[in-house]
MOPAC internal coordinates of N, CA, C and O (Angstrom, degrees):
PM7 1SCF
backbone

  N    0.0000 0     0.00 0     0.00 0    0    0    0
  C    1.4351 1     0.00 0     0.00 0    1    0    0
  C    1.5199 1   108.14 1     0.00 0    2    1    0
  O    1.2310 1   120.87 1   -55.67 1    3    2    1
  N    1.2956 1   115.94 1   124.33 1    3    2    1
  C    1.4542 1   118.56 1   177.62 1    5    3    2
  C    1.5214 1   109.64 1   -96.41 1    6    5    3
  O    1.2310 1   121.25 1   -26.04 1    7    6    5
  N    1.2981 1   115.21 1   153.96 1    7    6    5
  C    1.4616 1   121.57 1  -178.79 1    9    7    6
  C    1.5188 1   108.62 1  -116.48 1   10    9    7
  O    1.2310 1   121.43 1   -26.50 1   11   10    9
  N    1.2960 1   114.87 1   153.50 1   11   10    9
  C    1.4566 1   119.64 1   175.08 1   13   11   10
  C    1.5220 1   108.19 1  -128.14 1   14   13   11
  O    1.2310 1   121.36 1   -35.03 1   15   14   13
  N    1.2893 1   115.01 1   144.97 1   15   14   13
  C    1.4575 1   121.00 1   179.53 1   17   15   14
  C    1.5218 1   107.60 1   -98.04 1   18   17   15
  O    1.2310 1   120.50 1   -54.90 1   19   18   17
  N    1.3210 1   116.66 1   125.10 1   19   18   17
  C    1.4498 1   121.52 1  -178.15 1   21   19   18
  C    1.5157 1   109.07 1  -128.78 1   22   21   19
  O    1.2310 1   120.58 1   -44.88 1   23   22   21
  N    1.2899 1   116.49 1   135.12 1   23   22   21
  C    1.4561 1   121.03 1   172.51 1   25   23   22
  C    1.5145 1   107.65 1  -109.38 1   26   25   23
  O    1.2310 1   121.09 1   -54.57 1   27   26   25
  N    1.3173 1   115.52 1   125.43 1   27   26   25
  C    1.4575 1   121.47 1   179.30 1   29   27   26
  C    1.5214 1   107.57 1  -104.72 1   30   29   27
  O    1.2310 1   120.56 1   -55.49 1   31   30   29
  N    1.3193 1   116.54 1   124.51 1   31   30   29
  C    1.4568 1   121.22 1   177.56 1   33   31   30
  C    1.5229 1   107.39 1   -97.73 1   34   33   31
  O    1.2310 1   121.81 1   -61.22 1   35   34   33
  N    1.3029 1   114.14 1   118.78 1   35   34   33
  C    1.4496 1   120.38 1  -175.14 1   37   35   34
  C    1.5208 1   110.98 1   -90.26 1   38   37   35
  O    1.2310 1   122.01 1   -15.94 1   39   38   37
  N    1.3098 1   113.75 1   164.06 1   39   38   37
  C    1.4577 1   121.38 1   176.73 1   41   39   38
  C    1.5338 1   108.63 1   -54.23 1   42   41   39
  O    1.2310 1   120.55 1   -49.37 1   43   42   41
  N    1.3254 1   116.55 1   130.63 1   43   42   41
  C    1.4704 1   120.90 1  -171.83 1   45   43   42
  C    1.5206 1   113.78 1   -63.14 1   46   45   43
  O    1.2310 1   119.04 1   155.92 1   47   46   45
  N    1.3096 1   119.43 1   -24.08 1   47   46   45
  C    1.4625 1   118.40 1   179.81 1   49   47   46
  C    1.5318 1   111.88 1   -77.73 1   50   49   47
  O    1.2310 1   119.84 1   167.83 1   51   50   49
  N    1.3212 1   117.92 1   -12.17 1   51   50   49
  C    1.4668 1   121.09 1   177.84 1   53   51   50
  C    1.5214 1   111.10 1   -92.74 1   54   53   51
  O    1.2310 1   120.62 1   137.12 1   55   54   53
  N    1.3021 1   116.43 1   -42.88 1   55   54   53
  C    1.4579 1   120.71 1  -177.57 1   57   55   54
  C    1.5216 1   108.26 1  -158.23 1   58   57   55
  O    1.2310 1   120.74 1   -24.37 1   59   58   57
  N    1.3099 1   116.20 1   155.63 1   59   58   57
  C    1.4524 1   119.33 1  -178.93 1   61   59   58
  C    1.5189 1   113.20 1   -99.54 1   62   61   59
  O    1.2310 1   120.48 1   174.99 1   63   62   61
  N    1.3029 1   116.69 1    -5.01 1   63   62   61
  C    1.4633 1   119.01 1  -178.06 1   65   63   62
  C    1.5183 1   110.24 1  -117.68 1   66   65   63
  O    1.2310 1   121.32 1   -20.57 1   67   66   65
  N    1.3077 1   115.08 1   159.43 1   67   66   65
  C    1.4541 1   120.38 1   175.07 1   69   67   66
  C    1.5225 1   109.93 1   -86.23 1   70   69   67
  O    1.2310 1   120.92 1   -15.11 1   71   70   69
  N    1.3062 1   115.85 1   164.89 1   71   70   69
  C    1.4635 1   121.96 1   176.80 1   73   71   70
  C    1.5147 1   107.47 1  -109.47 1   74   73   71
  O    1.2310 1   120.72 1   -54.50 1   75   74   73
  N    1.3347 1   116.24 1   125.50 1   75   74   73
  C    1.4534 1   120.41 1   176.93 1   77   75   74
  C    1.5167 1   109.18 1   -90.20 1   78   77   75
  O    1.2310 1   120.70 1   -55.53 1   79   78   77
  N    1.3222 1   116.26 1   124.47 1   79   78   77
  C    1.4604 1   122.03 1   179.03 1   81   79   78
  C    1.5190 1   109.53 1  -114.29 1   82   81   79
  O    1.2310 1   120.92 1   -44.29 1   83   82   81
  N    1.3170 1   115.84 1   135.71 1   83   82   81
  C    1.4584 1   121.81 1   173.62 1   85   83   82
  C    1.5205 1   106.06 1  -108.87 1   86   85   83
  O    1.2310 1   120.91 1   -93.26 1   87   86   85
  N    1.3385 1   115.87 1    86.74 1   87   86   85
  C    1.4591 1   120.80 1  -172.99 1   89   87   86
  C    1.5188 1   111.46 1  -107.25 1   90   89   87
  O    1.2310 1   120.87 1   -27.02 1   91   90   89
  N    1.3310 1   115.95 1   152.98 1   91   90   89
  C    1.4695 1   118.77 1   172.89 1   93   91   90
  C    1.5270 1   109.84 1   -62.72 1   94   93   91
  O    1.2310 1   120.70 1   -20.35 1   95   94   93
  N    1.3103 1   116.27 1   159.65 1   95   94   93
  C    1.4691 1   119.39 1   179.31 1   97   95   94
  C    1.5244 1   110.29 1   -68.28 1   98   97   95
  O    1.2310 1   120.42 1   -14.30 1   99   98   97
  N    1.3077 1   116.80 1   165.70 1   99   98   97
  C    1.4621 1   122.97 1  -173.53 1  101   99   98
  C    1.5305 1   112.01 1   -61.21 1  102  101   99
  O    1.2310 1   119.49 1   144.06 1  103  102  101
  N    1.3192 1   118.58 1   -35.94 1  103  102  101
  C    1.4640 1   120.42 1   178.83 1  105  103  102
  C    1.5270 1   111.45 1   -65.86 1  106  105  103
  O    1.2310 1   120.59 1   140.47 1  107  106  105
  N    1.3231 1   116.48 1   -39.53 1  107  106  105
  C    1.4602 1   120.67 1   177.78 1  109  107  106
  C    1.5198 1   110.44 1   -67.02 1  110  109  107
  O    1.2310 1   120.18 1   139.14 1  111  110  109
  N    1.3243 1   117.26 1   -40.86 1  111  110  109
  C    1.4598 1   120.52 1   177.89 1  113  111  110
  C    1.5257 1   111.40 1   -65.23 1  114  113  111
  O    1.2310 1   120.00 1   143.94 1  115  114  113
  N    1.3209 1   117.61 1   -36.06 1  115  114  113
  C    1.4661 1   121.54 1   176.11 1  117  115  114
  C    1.5252 1   110.31 1   -65.32 1  118  117  115
  O    1.2310 1   120.42 1   136.73 1  119  118  117
  N    1.3311 1   116.80 1   -43.27 1  119  118  117
  C    1.4687 1   120.56 1   176.46 1  121  119  118
  C    1.5210 1   110.96 1   -60.83 1  122  121  119
  O    1.2310 1   120.42 1   139.89 1  123  122  121
  N    1.3305 1   116.80 1   -40.11 1  123  122  121
  C    1.4570 1   120.87 1   178.63 1  125  123  122
  C    1.5248 1   110.82 1   -65.03 1  126  125  123
  O    1.2310 1   120.56 1   139.68 1  127  126  125
  N    1.3044 1   116.53 1   -40.32 1  127  126  125
  C    1.4624 1   121.09 1   177.31 1  129  127  126
  C    1.5322 1   110.39 1   -61.78 1  130  129  127
  O    1.2310 1   120.42 1   134.74 1  131  130  129
  N    1.3281 1   116.80 1   -45.26 1  131  130  129
  C    1.4719 1   121.15 1   178.20 1  133  131  130
  C    1.5272 1   111.06 1   -61.98 1  134  133  131
  O    1.2310 1   120.73 1   141.40 1  135  134  133
  N    1.3334 1   116.20 1   -38.60 1  135  134  133
  C    1.4629 1   121.58 1   178.12 1  137  135  134
  C    1.5292 1   110.26 1   -59.62 1  138  137  135
  O    1.2310 1   120.57 1   132.11 1  139  138  137
  N    1.3299 1   116.52 1   -47.89 1  139  138  137
  C    1.4598 1   119.19 1  -178.24 1  141  139  138
  C    1.5224 1   112.51 1   -70.80 1  142  141  139
  O    1.2310 1   119.46 1   155.10 1  143  142  141
  N    1.3209 1   118.64 1   -24.90 1  143  142  141
  C    1.4609 1   121.14 1   175.71 1  145  143  142
  C    1.5223 1   111.05 1   -61.14 1  146  145  143
  O    1.2310 1   120.29 1   148.16 1  147  146  145
  N    1.3279 1   117.05 1   -31.84 1  147  146  145
  C    1.4597 1   120.31 1   178.89 1  149  147  146
  C    1.5222 1   111.68 1   -62.42 1  150  149  147
  O    1.2310 1   120.31 1   152.33 1  151  150  149
  N    1.3217 1   117.02 1   -27.67 1  151  150  149
  C    1.4583 1   121.30 1   179.43 1  153  151  150
  C    1.5301 1   111.64 1   -85.83 1  154  153  151
  O    1.2310 1   120.10 1  -179.70 1  155  154  153
  N    1.3166 1   117.42 1     0.30 1  155  154  153
  C    1.4551 1   122.29 1  -178.65 1  157  155  154
  C    1.5198 1   114.07 1   -88.63 1  158  157  155
  O    1.2310 1   120.23 1  -172.24 1  159  158  157
  N    1.3229 1   117.16 1     7.76 1  159  158  157
  C    1.4605 1   121.48 1  -178.88 1  161  159  158
  C    1.5272 1   108.45 1  -118.85 1  162  161  159
  O    1.2310 1   120.39 1   -58.33 1  163  162  161
  N    1.3355 1   116.86 1   121.67 1  163  162  161
  C    1.4673 1   120.24 1  -175.63 1  165  163  162
  C    1.5247 1   112.41 1   -64.21 1  166  165  163
  O    1.2310 1   119.60 1   150.48 1  167  166  165
  N    1.3175 1   118.36 1   -29.52 1  167  166  165
  C    1.4661 1   120.51 1   177.39 1  169  167  166
  C    1.5256 1   110.23 1   -64.88 1  170  169  167
  O    1.2310 1   120.43 1   134.90 1  171  170  169
  N    1.3144 1   116.78 1   -45.10 1  171  170  169
  C    1.4629 1   119.78 1   178.59 1  173  171  170
  C    1.5281 1   111.35 1   -65.43 1  174  173  171
  O    1.2310 1   120.41 1   142.48 1  175  174  173
  N    1.3312 1   116.82 1   -37.52 1  175  174  173
  C    1.4656 1   119.85 1   176.89 1  177  175  174
  C    1.5256 1   109.85 1   -63.15 1  178  177  175
  O    1.2310 1   119.91 1   137.62 1  179  178  177
  N    1.3124 1   117.77 1   -42.38 1  179  178  177
  C    1.4738 1   120.96 1   178.03 1  181  179  178
  C    1.5302 1   110.74 1   -60.82 1  182  181  179
  O    1.2310 1   120.40 1   137.53 1  183  182  181
  N    1.3166 1   116.84 1   -42.47 1  183  182  181
  C    1.4686 1   120.69 1   178.53 1  185  183  182
  C    1.5221 1   110.93 1   -63.96 1  186  185  183
  O    1.2310 1   120.53 1   132.41 1  187  186  185
  N    1.3109 1   116.60 1   -47.59 1  187  186  185
  C    1.4637 1   120.05 1   179.14 1  189  187  186
  C    1.5190 1   110.80 1   -61.02 1  190  189  187
  O    1.2310 1   120.31 1   138.79 1  191  190  189
  N    1.3306 1   117.01 1   -41.21 1  191  190  189
  C    1.4552 1   120.04 1  -179.17 1  193  191  190
  C    1.5306 1   110.62 1   -65.82 1  194  193  191
  O    1.2310 1   120.16 1   141.82 1  195  194  193
  N    1.3240 1   117.30 1   -38.18 1  195  194  193
  C    1.4670 1   120.67 1   178.00 1  197  195  194
  C    1.5280 1   110.91 1   -62.65 1  198  197  195
  O    1.2310 1   120.90 1   150.30 1  199  198  197
  N    1.3270 1   115.88 1   -29.70 1  199  198  197
  C    1.4673 1   121.10 1  -177.65 1  201  199  198
  C    1.5293 1   112.82 1   -91.50 1  202  201  199
  O    1.2310 1   120.16 1  -179.31 1  203  202  201
  N    1.3170 1   117.29 1     0.69 1  203  202  201
  C    1.4646 1   119.73 1  -173.53 1  205  203  202
  C    1.5304 1   112.08 1   -62.39 1  206  205  203
  O    1.2310 1   120.35 1   146.15 1  207  206  205
  N    1.3210 1   116.94 1   -33.85 1  207  206  205
  C    1.4673 1   120.46 1   179.58 1  209  207  206
  C    1.5208 1   112.70 1  -126.93 1  210  209  207
  O    1.2310 1   120.42 1  -171.34 1  211  210  209
  N    1.3405 1   116.80 1     8.66 1  211  210  209
  C    1.4580 1   120.15 1  -173.87 1  213  211  210
  C    1.5175 1   111.52 1  -137.03 1  214  213  211
  O    1.2310 1   121.25 1   -29.29 1  215  214  213
  N    1.2988 1   115.22 1   150.71 1  215  214  213
  C    1.4624 1   122.96 1   169.38 1  217  215  214
  C    1.5218 1   105.30 1  -105.92 1  218  217  215
  O    1.2310 1   120.54 1   -61.52 1  219  218  217
  N    1.3390 1   116.58 1   118.48 1  219  218  217
  C    1.4604 1   120.46 1  -172.60 1  221  219  218
  C    1.5263 1   111.70 1  -132.11 1  222  221  219
  O    1.2310 1   121.10 1   -26.67 1  223  222  221
  N    1.3268 1   115.49 1   153.33 1  223  222  221
  C    1.4638 1   120.75 1   174.27 1  225  223  222
  C    1.5279 1   108.71 1   -92.33 1  226  225  223
  O    1.2310 1   120.47 1    -9.93 1  227  226  225
  N    1.3133 1   116.72 1   170.07 1  227  226  225
  C    1.4665 1   122.43 1  -178.08 1  229  227  226
  C    1.5247 1   110.83 1   -57.95 1  230  229  227
  O    1.2310 1   120.15 1   137.13 1  231  230  229
  N    1.3217 1   117.32 1   -42.87 1  231  230  229
  C    1.4689 1   120.34 1  -178.79 1  233  231  230
  C    1.5200 1   111.41 1   -61.97 1  234  233  231
  O    1.2310 1   120.03 1   137.01 1  235  234  233
  N    1.3292 1   117.55 1   -42.99 1  235  234  233
  C    1.4638 1   121.27 1   178.83 1  237  235  234
  C    1.5286 1   111.10 1   -65.42 1  238  237  235
  O    1.2310 1   120.54 1   137.98 1  239  238  237
  N    1.3204 1   116.58 1   -42.02 1  239  238  237
  C    1.4639 1   120.58 1   177.56 1  241  239  238
  C    1.5208 1   110.84 1   -63.98 1  242  241  239
  O    1.2310 1   120.24 1   137.34 1  243  242  241
  N    1.3148 1   117.15 1   -42.66 1  243  242  241
  C    1.4627 1   121.64 1   179.29 1  245  243  242
  C    1.5194 1   110.97 1   -59.22 1  246  245  243
  O    1.2310 1   121.02 1   134.68 1  247  246  245
  N    1.3100 1   115.66 1   -45.32 1  247  246  245
  C    1.4587 1   120.96 1  -179.38 1  249  247  246
  C    1.5289 1   111.04 1   -67.50 1  250  249  247
  O    1.2310 1   120.30 1   133.30 1  251  250  249
  N    1.3232 1   117.03 1   -46.70 1  251  250  249
  C    1.4631 1   121.17 1  -177.33 1  253  251  250
  C    1.5225 1   112.63 1   -63.93 1  254  253  251
  O    1.2310 1   120.39 1   145.20 1  255  254  253
  N    1.3204 1   116.86 1   -34.80 1  255  254  253
  C    1.4630 1   121.27 1  -175.37 1  257  255  254
  C    1.5290 1   112.88 1  -102.58 1  258  257  255
  O    1.2310 1   120.69 1  -177.72 1  259  258  257
  N    1.3436 1   116.28 1     2.28 1  259  258  257
  C    1.4685 1   121.89 1  -179.30 1  261  259  258
  C    1.5312 1   111.26 1    53.30 1  262  261  259
  O    1.2310 1   121.74 1  -126.11 1  263  262  261
  N    1.3271 1   114.27 1    53.89 1  263  262  261
  C    1.4645 1   122.32 1   179.24 1  265  263  262
  C    1.5186 1   108.92 1  -128.99 1  266  265  263
  O    1.2310 1   120.62 1   -18.86 1  267  266  265
  N    1.3142 1   116.41 1   161.14 1  267  266  265
  C    1.4620 1   119.45 1   175.37 1  269  267  266
  C    1.5288 1   109.17 1   -74.03 1  270  269  267
  O    1.2310 1   121.03 1   -26.24 1  271  270  269
  N    1.3218 1   115.63 1   153.76 1  271  270  269
  C    1.4600 1   119.21 1   177.84 1  273  271  270
  C    1.5244 1   110.60 1   -63.76 1  274  273  271
  O    1.2310 1   120.75 1   147.60 1  275  274  273
  N    1.3220 1   116.17 1   -32.40 1  275  274  273
  C    1.4668 1   120.25 1   178.69 1  277  275  274
  C    1.5285 1   110.81 1   -64.02 1  278  277  275
  O    1.2310 1   120.35 1   135.00 1  279  278  277
  N    1.3242 1   116.94 1   -45.00 1  279  278  277
  C    1.4656 1   120.95 1  -179.80 1  281  279  278
  C    1.5320 1   110.61 1   -65.00 1  282  281  279
  O    1.2310 1   120.55 1   137.77 1  283  282  281
  N    1.3259 1   116.56 1   -42.23 1  283  282  281
  C    1.4650 1   120.67 1   178.59 1  285  283  282
  C    1.5198 1   110.15 1   -63.34 1  286  285  283
  O    1.2310 1   120.38 1   133.55 1  287  286  285
  N    1.3141 1   116.88 1   -46.45 1  287  286  285
  C    1.4681 1   121.23 1  -179.61 1  289  287  286
  C    1.5164 1   111.64 1   -59.72 1  290  289  287
  O    1.2310 1   120.59 1   137.97 1  291  290  289
  N    1.3199 1   116.48 1   -42.03 1  291  290  289
  C    1.4644 1   120.79 1   179.90 1  293  291  290
  C    1.5289 1   110.52 1   -60.75 1  294  293  291
  O    1.2310 1   120.30 1   131.83 1  295  294  293
  N    1.3219 1   117.03 1   -48.17 1  295  294  293
  C    1.4612 1   120.53 1  -178.94 1  297  295  294
  C    1.5283 1   111.59 1   -67.64 1  298  297  295
  O    1.2310 1   120.00 1   141.22 1  299  298  297
  N    1.3269 1   117.61 1   -38.78 1  299  298  297
  C    1.4608 1   120.83 1   178.26 1  301  299  298
  C    1.5302 1   111.55 1   -63.79 1  302  301  299
  O    1.2310 1   120.59 1   145.52 1  303  302  301
  N    1.3112 1   116.47 1   -34.48 1  303  302  301
  C    1.4694 1   120.37 1   177.48 1  305  303  302
  C    1.5334 1   109.98 1   -61.73 1  306  305  303
  O    1.2310 1   120.71 1   136.11 1  307  306  305
  N    1.3254 1   116.25 1   -43.89 1  307  306  305
  C    1.4747 1   120.10 1   177.76 1  309  307  306
  C    1.5312 1   111.11 1   -64.10 1  310  309  307
  O    1.2310 1   120.56 1   136.98 1  311  310  309
  N    1.3179 1   116.53 1   -43.02 1  311  310  309
  C    1.4632 1   121.04 1  -179.03 1  313  311  310
  C    1.5249 1   111.47 1   -67.48 1  314  313  311
  O    1.2310 1   120.50 1   142.91 1  315  314  313
  N    1.3252 1   116.65 1   -37.09 1  315  314  313
  C    1.4679 1   120.52 1   178.74 1  317  315  314
  C    1.5270 1   110.35 1   -69.94 1  318  317  315
  O    1.2310 1   120.58 1   137.77 1  319  318  317
  N    1.3185 1   116.50 1   -42.23 1  319  318  317
  C    1.4720 1   121.31 1   178.75 1  321  319  318
  C    1.5342 1   110.81 1   -60.34 1  322  321  319
  O    1.2310 1   120.53 1   147.06 1  323  322  321
  N    1.3173 1   116.60 1   -32.94 1  323  322  321
  C    1.4607 1   121.69 1  -179.35 1  325  323  322
  C    1.5229 1   112.48 1   -91.02 1  326  325  323
  O    1.2310 1   120.61 1  -173.10 1  327  326  325
  N    1.3139 1   116.43 1     6.90 1  327  326  325
  C    1.4713 1   123.49 1   176.32 1  329  327  326
  C    1.5214 1   113.10 1    62.89 1  330  329  327
  O    1.2310 1   120.70 1  -147.32 1  331  330  329
  N    1.3361 1   116.27 1    32.68 1  331  330  329
  C    1.4582 1   120.74 1   175.11 1  333  331  330
  C    1.5221 1   110.93 1   -93.80 1  334  333  331
  O    1.2310 1   120.31 1   153.57 1  335  334  333
  N    1.3312 1   117.00 1   -26.43 1  335  334  333
  C    1.4627 1   121.68 1   174.83 1  337  335  334
  C    1.5241 1   108.91 1  -127.29 1  338  337  335
  O    1.2310 1   121.54 1   -23.58 1  339  338  337
  N    1.3215 1   114.66 1   156.42 1  339  338  337
  C    1.4668 1   120.66 1   176.55 1  341  339  338
  C    1.5174 1   108.04 1  -126.12 1  342  341  339
  O    1.2310 1   121.02 1   -14.18 1  343  342  341
  N    1.3118 1   115.66 1   165.82 1  343  342  341
  C    1.4590 1   121.16 1  -178.05 1  345  343  342
  C    1.5193 1   111.15 1  -122.37 1  346  345  343
  O    1.2310 1   122.66 1   -23.10 1  347  346  345
  N    1.3268 1   112.52 1   156.90 1  347  346  345
  C    1.4621 1   120.86 1   173.39 1  349  347  346
  C    1.5119 1   106.82 1  -141.43 1  350  349  347
  O    1.2310 1   120.58 1   -53.62 1  351  350  349
  N    1.3345 1   116.50 1   126.38 1  351  350  349
  C    1.4657 1   120.65 1   179.00 1  353  351  350
  C    1.5135 1   110.02 1   -92.88 1  354  353  351
  O    1.2310 1   121.71 1   -42.50 1  355  354  353
  N    1.3264 1   114.33 1   137.50 1  355  354  353
  C    1.4553 1   121.48 1   173.32 1  357  355  354
  C    1.5189 1   106.51 1  -136.88 1  358  357  355
  O    1.2310 1   121.14 1   -77.37 1  359  358  357
  N    1.3085 1   115.43 1   102.63 1  359  358  357
  C    1.4669 1   119.58 1  -174.46 1  361  359  358
  C    1.5196 1   109.46 1    64.85 1  362  361  359
  O    1.2310 1   121.03 1    55.22 1  363  362  361
  N    1.3372 1   115.63 1  -124.78 1  363  362  361
  C    1.4615 1   120.93 1  -179.96 1  365  363  362
  C    1.5290 1   112.16 1   -90.74 1  366  365  363
  O    1.2310 1   120.22 1   176.38 1  367  366  365
  N    1.3153 1   117.19 1    -3.62 1  367  366  365
  C    1.4571 1   120.98 1  -176.14 1  369  367  366
  C    1.5293 1   111.12 1   -98.33 1  370  369  367
  O    1.2310 1   121.81 1   -35.53 1  371  370  369
  N    1.3264 1   114.14 1   144.47 1  371  370  369
  C    1.4579 1   121.58 1   174.68 1  373  371  370
  C    1.5209 1   107.18 1  -115.62 1  374  373  371
  O    1.2310 1   120.86 1   -54.50 1  375  374  373
  N    1.3227 1   115.96 1   125.50 1  375  374  373
  C    1.4548 1   122.21 1  -179.83 1  377  375  374
  C    1.5219 1   109.55 1  -107.46 1  378  377  375
  O    1.2310 1   121.27 1   -39.93 1  379  378  377
  N    1.3132 1   115.18 1   140.07 1  379  378  377
  C    1.4633 1   122.55 1  -177.88 1  381  379  378
  C    1.5195 1   109.73 1  -111.45 1  382  381  379
  O    1.2310 1   121.07 1   -34.20 1  383  382  381
  N    1.3208 1   115.55 1   145.80 1  383  382  381
  C    1.4637 1   121.99 1   174.36 1  385  383  382
  C    1.5261 1   107.46 1  -151.20 1  386  385  383
  O    1.2310 1   121.01 1   -13.25 1  387  386  385
  N    1.3275 1   115.67 1   166.75 1  387  386  385
  C    1.4682 1   119.26 1   176.83 1  389  387  386
  C    1.5220 1   108.99 1   -62.40 1  390  389  387
  O    1.2310 1   120.59 1   -36.61 1  391  390  389
  N    1.3018 1   116.48 1   143.39 1  391  390  389
  C    1.4652 1   121.41 1  -175.28 1  393  391  390
  C    1.5213 1   112.56 1   -65.62 1  394  393  391
  O    1.2310 1   120.18 1   142.02 1  395  394  393
  N    1.3236 1   117.26 1   -37.98 1  395  394  393
  C    1.4671 1   120.52 1  -179.48 1  397  395  394
  C    1.5204 1   109.78 1  -166.30 1  398  397  395
  O    1.2310 1   120.92 1    -0.73 1  399  398  397
  N    1.3101 1   115.84 1   179.27 1  399  398  397
  C    1.4698 1   120.93 1  -176.57 1  401  399  398
  C    1.5273 1   112.70 1   -67.97 1  402  401  399
  O    1.2310 1   120.00 1   159.95 1  403  402  401
  N    1.3287 1   117.60 1   -20.05 1  403  402  401
  C    1.4689 1   119.79 1   178.65 1  405  403  402
  C    1.5282 1   110.77 1   -61.70 1  406  405  403
  O    1.2310 1   120.43 1   140.11 1  407  406  405
  N    1.3226 1   116.79 1   -39.89 1  407  406  405
  C    1.4697 1   120.54 1  -178.72 1  409  407  406
  C    1.5231 1   109.49 1   -64.68 1  410  409  407
  O    1.2310 1   120.43 1   135.67 1  411  410  409
  N    1.3217 1   116.79 1   -44.33 1  411  410  409
  C    1.4673 1   121.46 1   177.50 1  413  411  410
  C    1.5349 1   109.87 1   -59.72 1  414  413  411
  O    1.2310 1   120.13 1   137.24 1  415  414  413
  N    1.3167 1   117.36 1   -42.76 1  415  414  413
  C    1.4647 1   121.96 1  -179.35 1  417  415  414
  C    1.5239 1   111.04 1   -64.35 1  418  417  415
  O    1.2310 1   120.07 1   137.05 1  419  418  417
  N    1.3229 1   117.47 1   -42.95 1  419  418  417
  C    1.4665 1   121.12 1   179.23 1  421  419  418
  C    1.5230 1   110.55 1   -61.28 1  422  421  419
  O    1.2310 1   120.47 1   135.51 1  423  422  421
  N    1.3348 1   116.71 1   -44.49 1  423  422  421
  C    1.4662 1   120.29 1   178.37 1  425  423  422
  C    1.5254 1   111.05 1   -63.65 1  426  425  423
  O    1.2310 1   120.31 1   133.89 1  427  426  425
  N    1.3100 1   117.01 1   -46.11 1  427  426  425
  C    1.4677 1   121.10 1  -178.51 1  429  427  426
  C    1.5225 1   111.25 1   -63.78 1  430  429  427
  O    1.2310 1   120.36 1   137.51 1  431  430  429
  N    1.3331 1   116.92 1   -42.49 1  431  430  429
  C    1.4668 1   120.40 1  -179.49 1  433  431  430
  C    1.5283 1   110.94 1   -68.27 1  434  433  431
  O    1.2310 1   120.39 1   141.74 1  435  434  433
  N    1.3187 1   116.86 1   -38.26 1  435  434  433
  C    1.4602 1   119.99 1   176.40 1  437  435  434
  C    1.5097 1   111.83 1   -62.26 1  438  437  435
  O    1.2310 1   120.41 1   135.65 1  439  438  437
  N    1.3282 1   116.82 1   -44.35 1  439  438  437
  C    1.4642 1   121.26 1   178.22 1  441  439  438
  C    1.5241 1   110.77 1   -63.89 1  442  441  439
  O    1.2310 1   120.55 1   137.01 1  443  442  441
  N    1.3208 1   116.56 1   -42.99 1  443  442  441
  C    1.4640 1   120.55 1   178.00 1  445  443  442
  C    1.5231 1   110.77 1   -60.09 1  446  445  443
  O    1.2310 1   120.88 1   138.43 1  447  446  445
  N    1.3182 1   115.93 1   -41.57 1  447  446  445
  C    1.4662 1   120.73 1  -178.75 1  449  447  446
  C    1.5281 1   111.49 1   -62.64 1  450  449  447
  O    1.2310 1   119.94 1   134.15 1  451  450  449
  N    1.3329 1   117.73 1   -45.85 1  451  450  449
  C    1.4682 1   119.19 1  -176.84 1  453  451  450
  C    1.5222 1   112.38 1   -76.07 1  454  453  451
  O    1.2310 1   119.91 1   161.88 1  455  454  453
  N    1.3214 1   117.77 1   -18.12 1  455  454  453
  C    1.4653 1   121.30 1   179.44 1  457  455  454
  C    1.5262 1   113.27 1   -88.95 1  458  457  455
  O    1.2310 1   119.87 1   175.14 1  459  458  457
  N    1.3195 1   117.85 1    -4.86 1  459  458  457
  C    1.4763 1   120.90 1  -179.88 1  461  459  458
  C    1.4987 1   110.91 1   -68.13 1  462  461  459
  O    1.2310 1   120.10 1   180.00 1  463  462  461

């Protein structure tokens, strides 16, 4: 991730100095925006929450969330592509789990924020 240094000059009646920002580059910020968009869908949040403490297959997720296997598979594909979930094959079955502790932390912090 590259960073860019930006100085913002504010309206003079508010402040007389500029603000120096050390922000990620625009491509990184766009990627971050796309990342957070994935959390903007309640179906994906339900799937991620179901996987917070469990490794489950599509059939188990479908049953637990009362969704079609097709709908679950579609959402899991998006989550896997974005590296939010990972897979493990066992025979003919594919099991899904959260990709890492960062995903669990994001969910927990989001829930904490809305419950304040």
